[in-house]
C-alpha positions as CSV (number, residue, x, y, z in Angstrom):
1,S,5.6,35.2,40.5
2,K,8.0,32.3,41.0
3,R,5.3,29.9,41.9
4,Q,3.4,30.6,38.7
5,S,6.5,30.2,36.5
6,K,7.1,26.8,38.1
7,K,3.6,25.8,37.2
8,V,4.0,27.0,33.7
9,I,7.3,25.1,33.3
10,A,5.7,22.0,34.8
11,L,2.8,22.4,32.3
12,I,5.1,22.8,29.4
13,K,7.1,19.8,30.5
14,A,3.9,17.7,30.8
15,F,2.8,18.8,27.4
16,L,6.1,17.9,25.7
17,E,6.1,14.5,27.4
18,A,2.6,13.9,26.1
19,V,3.6,14.9,22.6
20,T,6.7,12.6,22.8
21,Q,4.5,9.7,23.9
22,Y,2.0,10.3,21.1
23,L,4.8,10.4,18.5
24,Q,6.3,7.2,19.8
25,L,3.0,5.5,19.6
26,R,2.4,6.7,16.1
27,N,5.9,5.5,15.1
28,R,5.1,2.0,16.5
29,T,1.8,1.9,14.7
30,F,3.4,3.0,11.4
31,Y,6.1,0.3,11.8
32,Y,3.5,-2.4,12.7
33,D,1.4,-1.5,9.6
34,I,4.4,-1.7,7.3
35,Q,5.5,-5.0,8.8
36,E,2.0,-6.4,8.3
37,K,1.9,-5.3,4.7
38,S,5.3,-6.8,4.1
39,K,4.2,-10.2,5.7
40,S,1.2,-10.2,3.5
41,K,3.3,-9.5,0.4
42,Q,5.7,-12.2,1.3
43,Q,2.8,-14.7,1.7
44,Q,1.4,-13.6,-1.7
45,Y,4.8,-14.2,-3.3
46,A,5.2,-17.6,-1.7
47,N,1.7,-18.6,-2.8
48,E,2.4,-17.4,-6.4
49,I,5.7,-19.3,-6.5
50,E,4.0,-22.5,-5.3
51,Q,1.3,-22.2,-8.0
52,L,3.8,-21.4,-10.7
53,R,6.0,-24.4,-9.7
54,K,2.9,-26.7,-9.7
55,S,2.1,-25.8,-13.3
56,G,5.5,-27.2,-14.5
57,T,5.9,-25.1,-17.7
58,S,9.2,-23.5,-18.4
59,G,7.6,-20.0,-18.7
60,D,6.0,-20.4,-15.3
61,A,9.3,-21.7,-13.9
62,D,11.0,-18.5,-15.1
63,R,8.3,-16.4,-13.7
64,A,8.6,-18.3,-10.4
65,D,12.3,-17.4,-10.3
66,L,11.4,-13.8,-10.7
67,V,8.8,-13.9,-8.0
68,R,11.3,-15.7,-5.7
69,N,13.7,-12.7,-6.3
70,Q,10.9,-10.4,-5.3
71,L,10.3,-12.4,-2.2
72,I,13.9,-12.2,-1.3
73,E,13.9,-8.5,-1.8
74,E,10.8,-8.1,0.3
75,R,12.4,-10.1,3.2
76,R,15.5,-7.9,3.0
77,Y,13.3,-4.8,3.1
78,A,11.5,-6.1,6.1
79,E,14.8,-6.9,7.9
80,H,16.1,-3.4,7.0
81,L,13.0,-1.8,8.4
82,S,13.2,-3.9,11.6
83,T,16.9,-2.9,12.1
84,V,16.1,0.8,11.5
85,Y,13.1,0.7,13.8
86,V,15.0,-1.1,16.6
87,S,17.9,1.4,16.4
88,T,15.5,4.4,16.3
89,S,13.2,3.2,19.1
90,S,16.2,2.2,21.3
91,G,17.6,5.7,20.7
92,L,14.4,7.3,21.8
93,S,14.0,5.2,24.9
94,S,17.6,5.9,26.0
95,K,16.9,9.6,26.0
96,K,14.5,9.3,28.9
């Protein structure tokens, strides 16, 4: 009957909305985890650079330069992820 098909459609719609909400939450959690790992890496690089600079040897200074480059790359990576996440999440929220 028409009444039952409306109920089925409403049930399917509710199910799809729940799945959408779940996937959005999973996406946020994934992004947060990646950002936290990146922040941790950046802190490790900064600490390593500081230690290498304190030692004062030319070999350590060269190594500090390499680590600084890794730090710069990690910051770019984090910025890129942030940009991608913002554009993706704003695209999802505008579809509502």
